[in-house]
PASEBA-1860 file (N, C-alpha, C; in nm, 3 decimals):
! residues 344
1> MDNFCFQK> 12.574/18.320/8.193/12.480/18.422/8.240/12.378/18.359/8.334 ~ 12.347/18.427/8.442/12.252/18.374/8.538/12.112/18.376/8.479 ~ 12.037/18.272/8.511/11.897/18.268/8.470/11.817/18.361/8.560 ~ 11.722/18.432/8.503/11.644/18.527/8.582/11.500/18.521/8.538 ~ 11.411/18.505/8.634/11.268/18.502/8.603/11.207/18.637/8.637 ~ 11.126/18.689/8.546/11.060/18.816/8.568/10.928/18.794/8.639 ~ 10.894/18.884/8.728/10.767/18.878/8.797/10.697/19.011/8.781 ~ 10.565/19.005/8.772/10.487/19.126/8.754/10.488/19.207/8.883
9> PYSVSAAP> 10.528/19.335/8.877/10.529/19.416/8.997/10.389/19.435/9.054 ~ 10.384/19.449/9.186/10.255/19.476/9.249/10.204/19.613/9.207 ~ 10.296/19.708/9.198/10.258/19.842/9.156/10.249/19.848/9.004 ~ 10.175/19.946/8.955/10.169/19.969/8.813/10.264/20.081/8.776 ~ 10.276/20.106/8.647/10.374/20.204/8.604/10.334/20.344/8.647 ~ 10.433/20.424/8.670/10.408/20.564/8.704/10.521/20.647/8.650 ~ 10.489/20.768/8.614/10.597/20.859/8.577/10.677/20.890/8.701 ~ 10.806/20.911/8.688/10.893/20.934/8.803/10.849/21.051/8.889
17> KAKAPKMD> 10.873/21.036/9.019/10.837/21.141/9.113/10.964/21.212/9.161 ~ 10.950/21.288/9.266/11.062/21.354/9.333/11.138/21.443/9.237 ~ 11.260/21.403/9.198/11.345/21.490/9.118/11.328/21.469/8.969 ~ 11.222/21.403/8.930/11.198/21.379/8.787/11.165/21.510/8.717 ~ 11.186/21.515/8.585/11.157/21.637/8.512/11.011/21.678/8.524 ~ 10.987/21.807/8.530/10.850/21.856/8.537/10.780/21.833/8.404 ~ 10.656/21.783/8.411/10.584/21.748/8.289/10.450/21.818/8.285 ~ 10.398/21.834/8.164/10.267/21.893/8.145/10.161/21.788/8.173
25> SAGDWCLL> 10.036/21.832/8.187/9.927/21.738/8.212/9.865/21.690/8.082 ~ 9.838/21.781/7.987/9.775/21.747/7.859/9.652/21.660/7.880 ~ 9.571/21.696/7.980/9.459/21.612/8.016/9.508/21.502/8.109 ~ 9.416/21.431/8.168/9.452/21.326/8.263/9.488/21.198/8.190 ~ 9.605/21.143/8.224/9.649/21.013/8.173/9.659/20.920/8.293 ~ 9.592/20.806/8.285/9.587/20.715/8.399/9.709/20.623/8.402 ~ 9.727/20.555/8.515/9.830/20.452/8.526/9.782/20.325/8.458 ~ 9.874/20.253/8.394/9.838/20.128/8.327/9.910/20.011/8.392
33> ESDPGVFT> 9.840/19.899/8.397/9.896/19.776/8.451/9.990/19.713/8.349 ~ 10.098/19.655/8.400/10.193/19.585/8.313/10.138/19.447/8.282 ~ 10.059/19.438/8.176/9.987/19.315/8.145/9.979/19.300/7.993 ~ 10.008/19.180/7.939/10.007/19.163/7.794/9.869/19.184/7.732 ~ 9.763/19.149/7.807/9.629/19.172/7.756/9.598/19.319/7.742 ~ 9.640/19.399/7.841/9.619/19.543/7.837/9.693/19.603/7.718 ~ 9.819/19.565/7.699/9.898/19.623/7.590/9.848/19.577/7.453 ~ 9.805/19.453/7.442/9.753/19.404/7.314/9.626/19.478/7.276
41> QLIHKFGA> 9.536/19.495/7.372/9.413/19.568/7.342/9.438/19.716/7.319 ~ 9.539/19.770/7.386/9.577/19.909/7.363/9.621/19.929/7.219 ~ 9.702/19.835/7.168/9.746/19.841/7.028/9.627/19.836/6.934 ~ 9.531/19.750/6.963/9.411/19.741/6.879/9.330/19.871/6.885 ~ 9.326/19.933/7.004/9.253/20.060/7.018/9.319/20.170/6.935 ~ 9.450/20.162/6.920/9.520/20.259/6.835/9.484/20.240/6.688 ~ 9.431/20.123/6.654/9.398/20.092/6.516/9.502/20.008/6.444 ~ 9.607/19.966/6.517/9.712/19.884/6.455/9.670/19.737/6.453
49> KGVQVEEL> 9.720/19.663/6.353/9.687/19.522/6.338/9.814/19.443/6.308 ~ 9.805/19.312/6.330/9.914/19.223/6.290/10.018/19.196/6.396 ~ 10.002/19.257/6.516/10.097/19.233/6.625/10.020/19.217/6.756 ~ 10.088/19.160/6.855/10.034/19.149/6.988/10.149/19.150/7.087 ~ 10.116/19.152/7.216/10.217/19.157/7.321/10.210/19.029/7.403 ~ 10.326/18.970/7.429/10.335/18.849/7.509/10.425/18.873/7.629 ~ 10.386/18.819/7.744/10.467/18.834/7.864/10.579/18.731/7.865 ~ 10.695/18.771/7.915/10.812/18.683/7.923/10.845/18.658/8.069
57> WTIEDSMF> 10.863/18.531/8.104/10.896/18.496/8.241/11.046/18.476/8.260 ~ 11.117/18.470/8.152/11.262/18.462/8.155/11.313/18.523/8.026 ~ 11.440/18.557/8.022/11.498/18.615/7.902/11.585/18.513/7.829 ~ 11.580/18.388/7.873/11.656/18.282/7.806/11.602/18.260/7.664 ~ 11.690/18.212/7.577/11.656/18.198/7.435/11.536/18.107/7.413 ~ 11.520/18.005/7.497/11.411/17.910/7.481/11.275/17.977/7.491 ~ 11.268/18.089/7.562/11.142/18.160/7.579/11.091/18.218/7.448 ~ 11.183/18.246/7.356/11.146/18.314/7.232/11.119/18.218/7.115
65> ENLRPVHG> 11.142/18.088/7.137/11.133/17.991/7.028/10.997/17.994/6.957 ~ 10.889/18.003/7.035/10.754/18.000/6.978/10.695/18.139/6.960 ~ 10.777/18.243/6.973/10.726/18.379/6.962/10.781/18.456/6.843 ~ 10.879/18.400/6.775/10.941/18.473/6.665/10.843/18.492/6.550 ~ 10.852/18.607/6.480/10.952/18.713/6.498/10.918/18.806/6.614 ~ 11.023/18.845/6.689/11.009/18.940/6.800/11.055/19.076/6.750 ~ 10.964/19.172/6.750/10.993/19.305/6.693/11.053/19.402/6.794 ~ 11.025/19.381/6.921/11.077/19.471/7.024/11.043/19.418/7.162
73> LIFLFKYV> 11.106/19.476/7.263/11.081/19.439/7.403/11.035/19.561/7.481 ~ 10.943/19.539/7.573/10.896/19.644/7.663/10.938/19.604/7.804 ~ 11.017/19.688/7.867/11.076/19.656/7.996/11.024/19.752/8.101 ~ 10.971/19.697/8.210/10.924/19.777/8.322/11.020/19.758/8.439 ~ 11.063/19.867/8.499/11.159/19.859/8.609/11.133/19.972/8.708 ~ 11.190/19.957/8.827/11.178/20.061/8.928/11.266/20.179/8.888 ~ 11.205/20.296/8.882/11.276/20.415/8.836/11.372/20.466/8.943 ~ 11.493/20.493/8.902/11.594/20.554/8.989/11.637/20.684/8.923
81> NYEEPAGP> 11.612/20.798/8.988/11.631/20.925/8.918/11.777/20.966/8.900 ~ 11.870/20.890/8.958/12.011/20.924/8.940/12.079/20.831/8.840 ~ 12.002/20.745/8.775/12.061/20.647/8.683/12.112/20.715/8.556 ~ 12.233/20.683/8.519/12.294/20.740/8.398/12.255/20.656/8.276 ~ 12.250/20.718/8.156/12.222/20.641/8.034/12.323/20.528/8.016 ~ 12.274/20.414/7.966/12.359/20.295/7.952/12.444/20.297/7.826 ~ 12.436/20.404/7.749/12.515/20.414/7.626/12.504/20.554/7.570 ~ 12.569/20.579/7.456/12.563/20.713/7.396/12.423/20.746/7.346
89> IVSDDRLD> 12.383/20.872/7.366/12.252/20.917/7.319/12.265/20.970/7.177 ~ 12.177/20.923/7.090/12.181/20.962/6.949/12.142/21.109/6.935 ~ 12.225/21.185/6.865/12.193/21.327/6.842/12.222/21.368/6.698 ~ 12.253/21.270/6.611/12.287/21.302/6.472/12.165/21.282/6.381 ~ 12.190/21.271/6.250/12.080/21.265/6.154/12.001/21.135/6.159 ~ 12.043/21.040/6.243/11.962/20.919/6.260/11.826/20.952/6.320 ~ 11.818/21.064/6.391/11.691/21.106/6.450/11.584/21.136/6.345 ~ 11.629/21.160/6.221/11.533/21.185/6.113/11.462/21.056/6.071
97> KIFFAKQV> 11.522/20.940/6.104/11.463/20.812/6.064/11.407/20.733/6.182 ~ 11.452/20.766/6.303/11.404/20.696/6.423/11.294/20.780/6.488 ~ 11.178/20.718/6.512/11.075/20.791/6.585/11.108/20.784/6.733 ~ 11.141/20.899/6.789/11.167/20.910/6.933/11.093/21.031/6.984 ~ 11.007/21.009/7.084/10.929/21.119/7.143/10.968/21.137/7.288 ~ 10.995/21.258/7.325/11.025/21.292/7.464/10.896/21.282/7.545 ~ 10.902/21.220/7.663/10.784/21.212/7.748/10.762/21.346/7.816 ~ 10.651/21.409/7.783/10.622/21.543/7.836/10.499/21.545/7.926
105> INNACATQ> 10.438/21.428/7.947/10.319/21.420/8.032/10.335/21.306/8.130 ~ 10.273/21.319/8.246/10.281/21.216/8.348/10.200/21.092/8.309 ~ 10.249/20.976/8.352/10.179/20.848/8.340/10.164/20.798/8.197 ~ 10.238/20.855/8.102/10.222/20.815/7.962/10.330/20.720/7.915 ~ 10.420/20.675/8.005/10.536/20.596/7.959/10.495/20.463/7.897 ~ 10.385/20.403/7.942/10.341/20.275/7.886/10.303/20.293/7.739 ~ 10.220/20.393/7.713/10.178/20.420/7.575/10.296/20.464/7.489 ~ 10.385/20.548/7.545/10.500/20.593/7.467/10.592/20.477/7.431
113> AVISLLLN> 10.609/20.383/7.523/10.696/20.269/7.495/10.643/20.185/7.380 ~ 10.512/20.156/7.382/10.457/20.069/7.278/10.447/20.144/7.145 ~ 10.415/20.274/7.148/10.406/20.351/7.024/10.544/20.366/6.960 ~ 10.648/20.383/7.043/10.784/20.392/6.990/10.822/20.266/6.914 ~ 10.784/20.150/6.969/10.813/20.024/6.900/10.732/20.014/6.770 ~ 10.605/20.049/6.777/10.519/20.036/6.660/10.565/20.126/6.546 ~ 10.598/20.251/6.577/10.633/20.346/6.471/10.772/20.325/6.415 ~ 10.854/20.243/6.483/10.986/20.210/6.429/10.993/20.069/6.370
121> CKHPDLEL> 10.882/19.997/6.379/10.878/19.860/6.327/10.850/19.861/6.176 ~ 10.932/19.790/6.101/10.918/19.786/5.955/10.875/19.649/5.904 ~ 10.833/19.561/5.993/10.796/19.426/5.953/10.664/19.427/5.876 ~ 10.654/19.348/5.770/10.531/19.349/5.689/10.406/19.300/5.761 ~ 10.421/19.228/5.871/10.303/19.181/5.944/10.228/19.296/6.010 ~ 10.297/19.406/6.039/10.235/19.518/6.111/10.163/19.613/6.016 ~ 10.038/19.643/6.049/9.961/19.750/5.984/9.937/19.858/6.089 ~ 9.994/19.974/6.069/9.984/20.080/6.169/9.842/20.133/6.187
129> GPELTKLK> 9.766/20.138/6.079/9.634/20.198/6.086/9.641/20.348/6.065 ~ 9.526/20.412/6.041/9.526/20.555/6.004/9.577/20.648/6.113 ~ 9.543/20.624/6.239/9.581/20.718/6.346/9.732/20.723/6.367 ~ 9.796/20.605/6.379/9.940/20.603/6.401/10.017/20.646/6.277 ~ 9.965/20.612/6.160/10.028/20.657/6.035/10.026/20.809/6.026 ~ 9.912/20.867/6.062/9.899/21.013/6.059/9.993/21.078/6.160 ~ 10.003/21.019/6.280/10.094/21.073/6.381/10.238/21.070/6.334 ~ 10.279/20.959/6.275/10.417/20.945/6.228/10.447/21.044/6.116
137> EFSMTFDS> 10.358/21.052/6.017/10.381/21.142/5.904/10.381/21.288/5.947 ~ 10.296/21.321/6.045/10.284/21.459/6.090/10.404/21.504/6.172 ~ 10.459/21.412/6.254/10.556/21.454/6.354/10.702/21.419/6.324 ~ 10.730/21.344/6.219/10.868/21.300/6.195/10.966/21.415/6.170 ~ 10.916/21.528/6.124/11.005/21.643/6.100/11.027/21.725/6.227 ~ 10.957/21.691/6.336/10.970/21.766/6.462/11.088/21.716/6.544 ~ 11.128/21.795/6.644/11.224/21.745/6.741/11.152/21.655/6.841 ~ 11.228/21.592/6.933/11.170/21.491/7.020/11.064/21.547/7.114
145> RMRGLSLS> 11.083/21.671/7.161/10.983/21.729/7.250/10.853/21.758/7.176 ~ 10.864/21.810/7.056/10.744/21.838/6.977/10.672/21.708/6.938 ~ 10.749/21.603/6.916/10.685/21.473/6.890/10.607/21.427/7.013 ~ 10.667/21.447/7.131/10.598/21.411/7.254/10.470/21.491/7.273 ~ 10.475/21.619/7.240/10.355/21.703/7.250/10.249/21.659/7.149 ~ 10.292/21.621/7.029/10.198/21.573/6.927/10.128/21.447/6.975 ~ 10.205/21.358/7.036/10.148/21.233/7.086/10.049/21.262/7.199 ~ 10.089/21.348/7.293/10.005/21.375/7.409/9.876/21.448/7.373
153> NSQTIRSA> 9.877/21.520/7.261/9.759/21.596/7.219/9.669/21.518/7.124 ~ 9.702/21.392/7.099/9.614/21.308/7.018/9.500/21.256/7.105 ~ 9.380/21.300/7.075/9.264/21.259/7.153/9.240/21.108/7.141 ~ 9.264/21.054/7.022/9.244/20.911/7.000/9.338/20.828/7.087 ~ 9.465/20.868/7.091/9.564/20.793/7.169/9.537/20.806/7.318 ~ 9.505/20.926/7.363/9.477/20.945/7.506/9.352/20.868/7.548 ~ 9.249/20.870/7.463/9.126/20.795/7.495/9.152/20.646/7.500 ~ 9.233/20.596/7.406/9.268/20.454/7.405/9.345/20.417/7.531
161> HNSMAQQP> 9.441/20.502/7.567/9.521/20.480/7.689/9.431/20.472/7.812 ~ 9.343/20.571/7.829/9.260/20.578/7.948/9.152/20.471/7.952 ~ 9.118/20.415/7.835/9.016/20.309/7.832/9.067/20.179/7.892 ~ 9.199/20.170/7.914/9.258/20.050/7.973/9.267/20.058/8.126 ~ 9.225/20.171/8.184/9.245/20.193/8.327/9.152/20.108/8.410 ~ 9.202/20.068/8.526/9.120/19.997/8.623/9.030/20.095/8.694 ~ 8.904/20.058/8.713/8.807/20.146/8.779/8.848/20.167/8.924 ~ 8.874/20.291/8.967/8.913/20.315/9.108/8.793/20.303/9.200
169> LFEVDPKM> 8.815/20.245/9.317/8.708/20.235/9.416/8.687/20.368/9.487 ~ 8.794/20.446/9.499/8.785/20.574/9.568/8.850/20.681/9.482 ~ 8.792/20.798/9.483/8.849/20.911/9.413/8.958/20.973/9.500 ~ 9.075/20.995/9.442/9.188/21.054/9.515/9.214/21.194/9.461 ~ 9.229/21.288/9.551/9.255/21.426/9.512/9.398/21.436/9.459 ~ 9.418/21.464/9.329/9.554/21.470/9.274/9.636/21.584/9.331 ~ 9.571/21.681/9.394/9.644/21.794/9.451/9.705/21.760/9.587 ~ 9.659/21.649/9.647/9.714/21.609/9.776/9.856/21.561/9.758
177> PAKDEDAY> 9.945/21.587/9.854/10.084/21.541/9.840/10.091/21.390/9.835 ~ 10.167/21.338/9.740/10.180/21.193/9.721/10.275/21.135/9.825 ~ 10.249/21.011/9.863/10.338/20.943/9.956/10.468/20.909/9.887 ~ 10.571/20.891/9.965/10.702/20.857/9.911/10.704/20.708/9.875 ~ 10.653/20.676/9.758/10.644/20.537/9.716/10.726/20.514/9.590 ~ 10.753/20.388/9.561/10.832/20.355/9.444/10.757/20.391/9.316 ~ 10.830/20.432/9.215/10.772/20.462/9.084/10.833/20.368/8.981 ~ 10.752/20.329/8.885/10.796/20.236/8.782/10.785/20.300/8.645
185> HFIGYMPI> 10.868/20.253/8.554/10.880/20.320/8.425/10.895/20.217/8.313 ~ 10.828/20.241/8.200/10.836/20.154/8.083/10.933/20.213/7.980 ~ 11.015/20.127/7.922/11.100/20.166/7.810/11.094/20.055/7.704 ~ 11.147/20.084/7.586/11.148/19.985/7.479/11.288/19.957/7.429 ~ 11.308/19.836/7.379/11.433/19.797/7.311/11.394/19.738/7.176 ~ 11.468/19.777/7.072/11.444/19.717/6.941/11.560/19.745/6.845 ~ 11.575/19.658/6.745/11.678/19.685/6.644/11.622/19.776/6.535 ~ 11.701/19.874/6.495/11.662/19.965/6.387/11.783/19.983/6.295
193> DGRLYELD> 11.766/19.943/6.169/11.872/19.959/6.069/12.006/19.902/6.116 ~ 12.002/19.783/6.173/12.125/19.713/6.208/12.190/19.753/6.338 ~ 12.121/19.834/6.420/12.175/19.872/6.550/12.066/19.855/6.656 ~ 12.107/19.829/6.779/12.012/19.811/6.888/11.995/19.943/6.963 ~ 11.869/19.982/6.983/11.840/20.109/7.051/11.750/20.087/7.171 ~ 11.773/20.169/7.271/11.685/20.177/7.388/11.604/20.304/7.374 ~ 11.472/20.291/7.380/11.382/20.404/7.360/11.315/20.438/7.493 ~ 11.366/20.541/7.556/11.321/20.585/7.687/11.283/20.731/7.678
201> GLQEGPID> 11.154/20.760/7.693/11.106/20.896/7.677/11.158/20.996/7.778 ~ 11.222/20.949/7.885/11.280/21.041/7.983/11.422/21.082/7.948 ~ 11.480/21.016/7.847/11.613/21.054/7.799/11.601/21.161/7.690 ~ 11.715/21.216/7.651/11.715/21.321/7.549/11.706/21.266/7.409 ~ 11.727/21.136/7.394/11.720/21.073/7.262/11.735/20.922/7.277 ~ 11.728/20.848/7.167/11.749/20.703/7.173/11.889/20.672/7.222 ~ 11.903/20.565/7.298/12.035/20.521/7.345/12.086/20.412/7.253 ~ 12.204/20.433/7.196/12.263/20.340/7.100/12.343/20.234/7.174
209> HGAVAPEQ> 12.300/20.107/7.161/12.369/19.997/7.227/12.459/19.919/7.131 ~ 12.483/19.973/7.014/12.579/19.910/6.924/12.517/19.833/6.809 ~ 12.605/19.782/6.724/12.562/19.714/6.602/12.512/19.573/6.631 ~ 12.419/19.529/6.546/12.372/19.391/6.544/12.415/19.334/6.409 ~ 12.504/19.236/6.413/12.557/19.178/6.289/12.446/19.110/6.210 ~ 12.459/19.105/6.076/12.353/19.045/5.992/12.319/18.902/6.032 ~ 12.420/18.826/6.074/12.395/18.686/6.111/12.359/18.670/6.258 ~ 12.350/18.781/6.331/12.329/18.777/6.476/12.182/18.799/6.511
217> DWLDVVRP> 12.136/18.730/6.613/12.002/18.751/6.668/12.008/18.870/6.762 ~ 11.925/18.971/6.738/11.932/19.092/6.819/11.898/19.065/6.966 ~ 11.822/18.958/6.991/11.788/18.923/7.129/11.912/18.880/7.208 ~ 12.010/18.823/7.138/12.135/18.787/7.206/12.213/18.911/7.247 ~ 12.193/19.021/7.173/12.261/19.146/7.205/12.193/19.218/7.322 ~ 12.060/19.215/7.325/11.988/19.289/7.429/11.987/19.215/7.562 ~ 12.003/19.083/7.558/11.994/19.004/7.681/12.091/19.051/7.791 ~ 12.221/19.062/7.764/12.312/19.108/7.871/12.288/19.253/7.914
225> IIMRRINV> 12.234/19.335/7.824/12.205/19.474/7.859/12.095/19.482/7.963 ~ 11.990/19.402/7.944/11.881/19.399/8.042/11.929/19.339/8.174 ~ 12.011/19.235/8.165/12.062/19.172/8.287/12.150/19.269/8.366 ~ 12.230/19.348/8.297/12.314/19.447/8.367/12.226/19.549/8.439 ~ 12.118/19.586/8.374/12.028/19.684/8.435/11.963/19.626/8.561 ~ 11.925/19.500/8.555/11.864/19.435/8.670/11.962/19.423/8.785 ~ 12.087/19.393/8.753/12.189/19.371/8.857/12.227/19.498/8.932 ~ 12.185/19.614/8.880/12.212/19.741/8.948/12.135/19.747/9.080
233> YTEGEIHF> 12.021/19.681/9.085/11.935/19.692/9.201/11.979/19.597/9.312 ~ 11.924/19.619/9.428/11.962/19.540/9.545/11.917/19.396/9.530 ~ 11.987/19.307/9.598/11.953/19.165/9.594/11.812/19.143/9.650 ~ 11.736/19.061/9.581/11.600/19.034/9.624/11.496/19.121/9.554 ~ 11.539/19.220/9.480/11.447/19.306/9.406/11.386/19.227/9.290 ~ 11.253/19.215/9.288/11.187/19.135/9.184/11.087/19.218/9.103 ~ 11.084/19.347/9.127/10.984/19.429/9.061/11.028/19.468/8.919 ~ 11.034/19.367/8.833/11.063/19.387/8.692/10.958/19.313/8.611
241> NLMALVSD> 10.934/19.361/8.492/10.845/19.290/8.401/10.894/19.310/8.259 ~ 10.892/19.204/8.181/10.939/19.211/8.043/10.832/19.153/7.951 ~ 10.801/19.226/7.846/10.703/19.182/7.747/10.762/19.198/7.607 ~ 10.714/19.116/7.515/10.764/19.118/7.378/10.654/19.159/7.282 ~ 10.689/19.246/7.188/10.601/19.279/7.077/10.629/19.180/6.966 ~ 10.530/19.097/6.934/10.548/18.989/6.837/10.438/18.995/6.733 ~ 10.456/18.921/6.623/10.352/18.913/6.522/10.231/18.841/6.578 ~ 10.114/18.879/6.530/9.988/18.818/6.573/9.998/18.666/6.561
249> RKMIYQRQ> 9.986/18.597/6.675/10.008/18.453/6.676/9.902/18.378/6.596 ~ 9.777/18.419/6.606/9.673/18.353/6.528/9.699/18.367/6.380 ~ 9.742/18.485/6.338/9.774/18.510/6.198/9.889/18.420/6.152 ~ 9.991/18.405/6.235/10.106/18.319/6.202/10.061/18.174/6.187 ~ 9.984/18.126/6.284/9.939/17.986/6.280/9.845/17.962/6.162 ~ 9.758/18.058/6.134/9.665/18.043/6.022/9.741/18.039/5.889 ~ 9.844/18.119/5.879/9.928/18.120/5.759/9.996/17.984/5.740 ~ 10.049/17.929/5.848/10.114/17.797/5.841/10.013/17.688/5.807
257> LDTLLNET> 9.893/17.699/5.865/9.788/17.599/5.837/9.745/17.604/5.692 ~ 9.725/17.724/5.638/9.685/17.737/5.497/9.790/17.678/5.403 ~ 9.917/17.699/5.437/10.026/17.644/5.355/10.021/17.492/5.355 ~ 10.002/17.434/5.472/9.995/17.286/5.482/9.875/17.231/5.407 ~ 9.760/17.296/5.422/9.638/17.249/5.353/9.653/17.258/5.202 ~ 9.717/17.365/5.155/9.740/17.380/5.011/9.835/17.273/4.959 ~ 9.941/17.245/5.037/10.036/17.141/4.996/9.969/17.004/4.993 ~ 9.885/16.978/5.091/9.814/16.850/5.096/9.723/16.835/4.976
265> QLLGMETD> 9.655/16.944/4.939/9.564/16.940/4.825/9.639/16.923/4.694 ~ 9.752/16.991/4.680/9.830/16.982/4.556/9.893/16.844/4.538 ~ 9.946/16.790/4.647/10.013/16.660/4.640/9.914/16.544/4.639 ~ 9.794/16.571/4.688/9.693/16.466/4.689/9.725/16.352/4.784 ~ 9.796/16.382/4.891/9.832/16.276/4.985/9.833/16.331/5.127 ~ 9.800/16.242/5.220/9.801/16.278/5.360/9.885/16.178/5.438 ~ 9.952/16.227/5.542/10.031/16.139/5.627/9.995/16.166/5.772 ~ 10.035/16.075/5.857/10.007/16.094/5.999/10.076/16.219/6.052
273> ALDTEIAR> 10.197/16.245/6.003/10.271/16.362/6.048/10.200/16.491/6.007 ~ 10.148/16.495/5.883/10.075/16.612/5.836/9.948/16.632/5.916 ~ 9.874/16.525/5.940/9.750/16.533/6.017/9.777/16.585/6.159 ~ 9.886/16.537/6.217/9.921/16.580/6.352/9.954/16.729/6.355 ~ 10.031/16.775/6.255/10.069/16.916/6.249/9.947/17.005/6.225 ~ 9.857/16.960/6.138/9.734/17.037/6.110/9.649/17.048/6.236 ~ 9.638/16.938/6.308/9.561/16.939/6.434/9.626/17.031/6.537 ~ 9.759/17.030/6.542/9.831/17.115/6.636/9.807/17.263/6.607
281> LRMLIDYE> 9.815/17.298/6.479/9.796/17.438/6.441/9.653/17.484/6.469 ~ 9.555/17.396/6.444/9.416/17.433/6.474/9.395/17.451/6.624 ~ 9.462/17.370/6.702/9.453/17.384/6.847/9.514/17.517/6.892 ~ 9.627/17.555/6.833/9.691/17.682/6.868/9.605/17.802/6.827 ~ 9.538/17.791/6.713/9.448/17.898/6.669/9.332/17.912/6.767 ~ 9.276/17.799/6.810/9.167/17.802/6.909/9.215/17.865/7.040 ~ 9.337/17.830/7.078/9.393/17.884/7.203/9.406/18.036/7.195 ~ 9.453/18.087/7.081/9.467/18.232/7.065/9.332/18.302/7.068
289> EIKMAKYK> 9.231/18.241/7.008/9.097/18.300/7.010/9.043/18.306/7.152 ~ 9.064/18.198/7.229/9.020/18.195/7.368/9.094/18.301/7.450 ~ 9.224/18.315/7.424/9.306/18.412/7.497/9.258/18.554/7.471 ~ 9.230/18.586/7.345/9.183/18.721/7.313/9.046/18.750/7.374 ~ 8.959/18.647/7.376/8.828/18.663/7.439/8.844/18.687/7.589 ~ 8.941/18.618/7.649/8.969/18.636/7.792/9.020/18.777/7.819 ~ 9.107/18.829/7.730/9.157/18.965/7.746/9.041/19.066/7.748 ~ 8.944/19.046/7.658/8.830/19.137/7.651/8.744/19.128/7.777
297> QELVRRRH> 8.727/19.004/7.826/8.649/18.985/7.948/8.717/19.050/8.068 ~ 8.849/19.037/8.075/8.924/19.097/8.185/8.915/19.250/8.180 ~ 8.912/19.306/8.059/8.901/19.451/8.046/8.765/19.498/8.098 ~ 8.660/19.423/8.066/8.526/19.459/8.116/8.526/19.457/8.268 ~ 8.585/19.353/8.328/8.591/19.344/8.474/8.677/19.455/8.533 ~ 8.785/19.489/8.463/8.874/19.595/8.511/8.802/19.730/8.513 ~ 8.716/19.751/8.416/8.648/19.878/8.403/8.519/19.886/8.485 ~ 8.472/19.772/8.535/8.343/19.770/8.606/8.356/19.835/8.744
305> NYMPFIIN> 8.253/19.906/8.784/8.250/19.970/8.916/8.184/19.874/9.016 ~ 8.265/19.817/9.104/8.215/19.721/9.203/8.170/19.787/9.332 ~ 8.180/19.918/9.343/8.148/19.985/9.468/8.003/19.963/9.514 ~ 7.902/19.975/9.426/7.764/19.949/9.472/7.746/19.808/9.528 ~ 7.810/19.710/9.464/7.802/19.572/9.513/7.866/19.560/9.652 ~ 7.983/19.622/9.670/8.054/19.615/9.798/7.972/19.681/9.909 ~ 7.916/19.797/9.880/7.836/19.867/9.981/7.713/19.785/10.019 ~ 7.647/19.728/9.918/7.528/19.647/9.944/7.563/19.524/10.027
313> LLQILAKE> 7.677/19.460/9.996/7.721/19.343/10.071/7.750/19.379/10.217 ~ 7.818/19.490/10.240/7.848/19.533/10.376/7.720/19.565/10.454 ~ 7.623/19.625/10.386/7.496/19.657/10.453/7.423/19.529/10.495 ~ 7.425/19.429/10.408/7.360/19.301/10.440/7.429/19.233/10.557 ~ 7.564/19.232/10.554/7.639/19.171/10.663/7.615/19.243/10.796 ~ 7.606/19.376/10.790/7.579/19.453/10.912/7.440/19.426/10.965 ~ 7.344/19.416/10.875/7.205/19.390/10.914/7.192/19.255/10.982 ~ 7.268/19.157/10.933/7.264/19.022/10.991/7.364/19.003/11.104
321> KKLMPLLE> 7.424/19.117/11.147/7.520/19.118/11.259/7.640/19.025/11.236 ~ 7.685/19.018/11.111/7.801/18.936/11.075/7.924/19.021/11.041 ~ 7.903/19.150/11.027/8.012/19.236/10.981/8.122/19.250/11.086 ~ 8.086/19.281/11.210/8.187/19.303/11.313/8.266/19.177/11.347 ~ 8.201/19.059/11.357/8.279/18.936/11.380/8.380/18.910/11.268 ~ 8.339/18.935/11.144/8.432/18.917/11.032/8.548/19.017/11.040 ~ 8.517/19.139/11.082/8.621/19.240/11.096/8.721/19.201/11.203 ~ 8.673/19.150/11.316/8.762/19.108/11.424/8.850/18.992/11.382
329> KAKERATK> 8.795/18.897/11.307/8.874/18.784/11.257/8.984/18.832/11.162 ~ 8.948/18.928/11.078/9.046/18.982/10.984/9.159/19.052/11.058 ~ 9.126/19.124/11.166/9.228/19.191/11.246/9.321/19.089/11.311 ~ 9.264/18.978/11.362/9.345/18.873/11.425/9.443/18.812/11.325 ~ 9.393/18.784/11.204/9.480/18.726/11.101/9.592/18.822/11.063 ~ 9.558/18.950/11.053/9.659/19.051/11.020/9.765/19.061/11.129 ~ 9.721/19.052/11.254/9.815/19.058/11.367/9.909/18.939/11.366 ~ 9.854/18.820/11.339/9.937/18.700/11.334/10.040/18.708/11.222
337> RSHKKMKV> 9.998/18.758/11.106/10.090/18.772/10.993/10.203/18.868/11.025 ~ 10.170/18.979/11.091/10.274/19.078/11.126/10.372/19.021/11.226 ~ 10.325/18.938/11.321/10.414/18.875/11.417/10.508/18.776/11.350 ~ 10.457/18.703/11.252/10.540/18.608/11.179/10.650/18.680/11.101 ~ 10.616/18.793/11.043/10.715/18.872/10.969/10.824/18.924/11.061 ~ 10.784/18.966/11.180/10.881/19.019/11.276/10.977/18.911/11.321 ~ 10.928/18.787/11.335/11.014/18.676/11.376/11.116/18.642/11.268 ~ 11.073/18.651/11.140/11.163/18.625/11.029/11.269/18.733/11.021
END
């Protein structure tokens, strides 16, 4: 199998345009960036604990060594409205046990992808919290469209989703006709009761990708499926992103550290190997704490309105007669770049 590195798309996710199914608004849902910090904080905003999201730069097995257990994958790709389902769509009584919600609102695919993974995850590390537990208990007897409506009408979930949005510099009239631009879509992959499923809210139900043997790693099953999907696109297409839903790394490392410390205390002996491992685990715990603090800082910056600062800066530059020279230099650089592209 060819090695493939994922790169974060320049564009953020969007519900499909053009010939995509017509959807309700259910209030405004913003576009979300494909970023592990955004998704991790989104999960926390839902009230869930014990899991986080990690970005994957490749789908090779070595990438997952330090991330296990992996509960599910979130895949972002360029939406093609003529794409056929990659397998049979589940329509039998398995729907009574699998949480699948039809996407009925625009721009909600990011939240639907992560909620689908959370509500189908049975790992003991995950605590759903009251909001997601209530949603699951309330909607499991509904059909997929009614589940989608239940999700879209949750004020808590919509508020959490919109709290992750980047502050726009300019207000855009949603009634204006949209440009013909690429649209991106989030879906989920995960094993449920010994079978691999693709959870895509634009489909009529979960897509069954077959059995996962008891001795088999489900990631080995999903790997060629994702690669086949990527190979459908034209050569040079890099607008894909893959993230993994994994157990909270700090919690995992703290659990391992506590076990080592207890063993050391019970045995009454220390070795260089034990000391090295304890130091390593403490370093990893510190790293996770720094990472989460960085995620929070990035969210504050994402939500901050920089427009007053930009206007004030432009006014100062204009007053000092530096604005127009800078503008002319920028135009020259842009012209040179366009000429270089034309030569290539």
